[in-house]
N, C-alpha and C positions, 0 to 999 in steps of 0.2 A: 554418600548421598546420591550420587549419580546412579549407582546400581539399584538402590532402594526405589528411586523414583521410576526407573524404567521397568523394574520387575512388577510394578503395580499395574502396568498397562495390559490391555488385551492385545497381544501381538498375533496377527494372522500369518500363518506359514505361507510363504510365497506371495504375500500381499504386495501388490504393485507390479508384479512381473509382467502383466499384460496391459499396463497403463499406456495411453498414448505418449508419444515422445514429445518432450518440450524442446523446441528448437532455439537454443540460446543465441545463435547467430542472427536468426530472424528477429528475436527480441532486441538484440543490440541495434539492429537496423531501425527498429521503432524508436529506440533511445536517440539515435543520431538524427532521425527525421524530425523529432520534436525540437532538438537543439538547432537544427537548420532554420527553424522559424525565428530564432533569436530568443530573448527573454520572453516568458509567457506570463508576466505580471499583469493583473487585471487592467484593462483599458488599453493595452499595447497592441500594436499590429500583430506581433507574434502570438498574443493571446487569442485573438479572433481566428487567425489562420490555423492554430492548433485545435481550437474548438471545432472548426469545420472539418478538419482532418479526422479527429476522433469520431465524430458523429457519422461521417461518411464511412469510415472503416467499420464501426460497430453495426451500422445498418446492413452490412453484408452478412453479418454473423448472428446477431441476437434475435431471439424470439420477440422481444419487445424492447423499445427504448423509451425512457422517460427523461425529459429535460425539466429540471426543477429550478425555476428562477427565484432569485432573492436579491436583496441589495444590502450593502453594508457600508457604513462610514468609518473608514479606518482612523485610528487615533493618532497616528504620527503626524499626518498632514491635514487631517480632517476632510479628506476627500471621499466622496460617496461613489460607489461603483455598483453597477448591475452585474451580478454574478450568476453562475449556473452550475449546478450539480448535474452530472450525467449518469444515468442508471441504465445498464444493459442487462436484461433478464434472460435467463436460460431455464427452461422447464418451470415456468412460473406456477403451474398447477400442482407441483409436487407437494407432498405433506411437509417434508423437511426443507427448510429454506436457510441458506447461509448467505452472508455478505463476504466478498473479498474486495477490499477497497484500497484506495491510495489518494493522494492529492495531485491535481494536475497543474495548479498554478505555481509560479515561482516567486521567490523573494524579490520585492521591488527595490530593496536596498542591500548593497553588499556591506552591511554594517560590521562584519568581522574582518573586513579587508585590512591588511597591514598598511596599505597606502591610503592615508586619510582622504586624499582627493577623490578616491573611487568609492567612498562609502555611501554615496547617494545614488550610485549606479545600480541598475537591476542586474541580477545574476542570470547566467544561462541555465543553471539548475539541472545539470545532467544527472547527478545522483539524487539531489534533493528536489524531486518532482518527476523527472523523466524516467527514472529507473522503475518506479512502481507502475507508472502508466504503461511502460514497455511490456512488463510482465503481464498485466491485465489484458492488453491488446492481443498478445500471443495466446493467452488462455481463451480469449473469445474465438480466435481462429480454430483452436483445438476443439472447443465445445461445439462449434458449428458442424464439425465433421464427426464428432463422437459425442452423441447426446448424453449428458450426465443423468444418472438416476435421481439425484437430488436437485433441488432448485438452487441455482447459483445466481446471485445478483452482484454484478461487477459495478462498483460505485466509485465514480471519479469525483472527489470532493473539490470544490473551489474554495478560495479564500482561506486556505490553511495557513499561509505564510505571510500574513499582513500584520502580525502582532508586534507588540512592544515587549522586549525582554523583561521578564519578571512579572508580567501581567498576563497570566495564562488565558483568561477569558477573552483576550483580544486576538488569540489565535483560533484556528479550527472553526472558522465561521460556517463553512459548508456542512461539516458534520453536526454542528450545533443546530443549524436550521433543519437539516434532514431529521435529526432526532426529535425535534419539536413538532415536525410536520411530516410524519412518515408517509411517503408517497406509495408505499407498498405495504402489504400485511407485515406485521412485526416478525422479522426473521428469528430463527432459533439461536443464531450465534454470528459472530463476525470476526474476520481476520483483516487487520490493516497492515499494509506494506509501506514503508517509508525509508528512504536512504539505504537501498538494498543493492546498489550497483558498484560500490567502490572496489578497487583492485584488491585490497586486503580485507575482505569482508569478514566481520566477526559479529555474530548474532547471539549474544547472551539473552537470558530470559529477562524481559522487562517486568518490573515489580508490580505495576498496576495489573498487568496481564495475569500474573500469578494469583492476584487477589480476585479478579473478575471471572476468570474461567480456568481454574487450575487443571481440570481434566484435559482440556484441549491443549494447554501448554505441555503437559507431560506426554500426551499422545504425539504431538507434532515433533517435539525434540527427540522423543524416542524413535519415531519413524525416520527422522533425519540421521540418527546414528545407524539405523538399519540400512539406510540407503547410501551410507558413506559420505554424507554431506558434512564436511569438516568445518564449515563456517559456523555451525550451530554449537552453542555452548550452553549446557543445562544450568550453569551457575547464574543465579539472579544477580543483577547488578543495579542498573539505574531505574528510577521511576520517572517516566517521561510523559509529560502532558502532550498527547497526540490525538488523532481523530478517533481512537478507540474510547477515549475517556467520555466525551459527550454521548456516544452510543450507549454506554453502560449507565452513566449517571443520570442522563435525561430520559432515554427511551427504555432502559432496563434490559438492553441486549447484551448478553455475555460476550465480551469482546477482548481480543488480544492484539498486540502490536509486535510486528517483526521490524526491528530498527537497529541499525548500526550507528551508534551515536558517539562512540569513543574511538578515535583513531590511535593506532600504536605510535609510540614515541618516535619510531623510525620513519614515520609516514606523515607528510604534511597534512594539516587539518584544512580541508577545502570548504568546510561548511560556511555558508553565507559569504563566500568570497567570489572573486572573479575567476578563480581557478576551478570552480565546479563545472568542468567541461568533460566531453566524452573521452578525451585522452586519459583522464584519471579514473575511468570506469572500466569494467571488465564484463565481457560476455559470459565468462565462466561464473562470475558472481550471480548474474541474472539467472543462469542455468541452475544453480543450486537452489535458489528460492523457487524458481518456476517448476522445477522437478518435484519439490515437496508439495507445492500447491496442486499439481496434477495428481499426485498420489492421494492427497486429501480429497479432491473432488470425486475421484473414481472409487474410493474405498470408505468414505465417511458413512455411508448408509449401513455398513456392516458393524459399526460401533454402537453397542447398546448402552447408552448413557442415560436413557430416559429423556424427559422433556424439561424445559426450563420455564 
């Protein structure tokens, strides 16, 4: 199956050889910087400090920044929060527009924590939150120095991780609001990054992604193999309700998700626990995903897939 999928792609000889370099160490510094603010759950001190940091950083790089305000009453404690999506635009006048997104908020409750006494504590969210933001901030820096031929919208969704297990619509509030109230012209496609920084990174194909945009899935995983990025696995595994789902189901944007949701049995599961910290993340993992995103940004215009 792997050879069949990859053989159906248009592979450009030498593609990506002149791409800008993705600096994984700089990206990891962005991850650590976010965690230094503490938990970034909505309403917390770390949340506002991180928001200011992201906006200040993006202001140095982007052609345009949009702050999209909304509010949400979470269902666990019935508390209402003022939230904010952050959109950083590069080459906004290009005919082809893509989204590369992540969520920047962190889980307010460590509900998967083994120690019951800590289950109401907010998590640091080094992998689940900071990893995607770190890659997007590094991409912003790269694009400020190397203007892309396509339009790239870096979207930092808020309110992704305030949900109740088993109730999908209580998650992904930022992407739901964005999809219902598009603050930019409808993009051609979208790539969402989530939990892409752990030390034993494994990125199989997420099943909704294969349904929503199979050509992009096959192209990206094929390019990952060409680039020697061994974290990527063309085998479809889980269907995950993540920020790509509202983009497709509400706004009709073909969208995919890069997510490592299953940890190997030899590796502790730090998801939604107090152990989701920088020490359990890897610059090399950020580098694998970042390198693929750079390759996508600077070679996507050469793929003739038509319009959606």
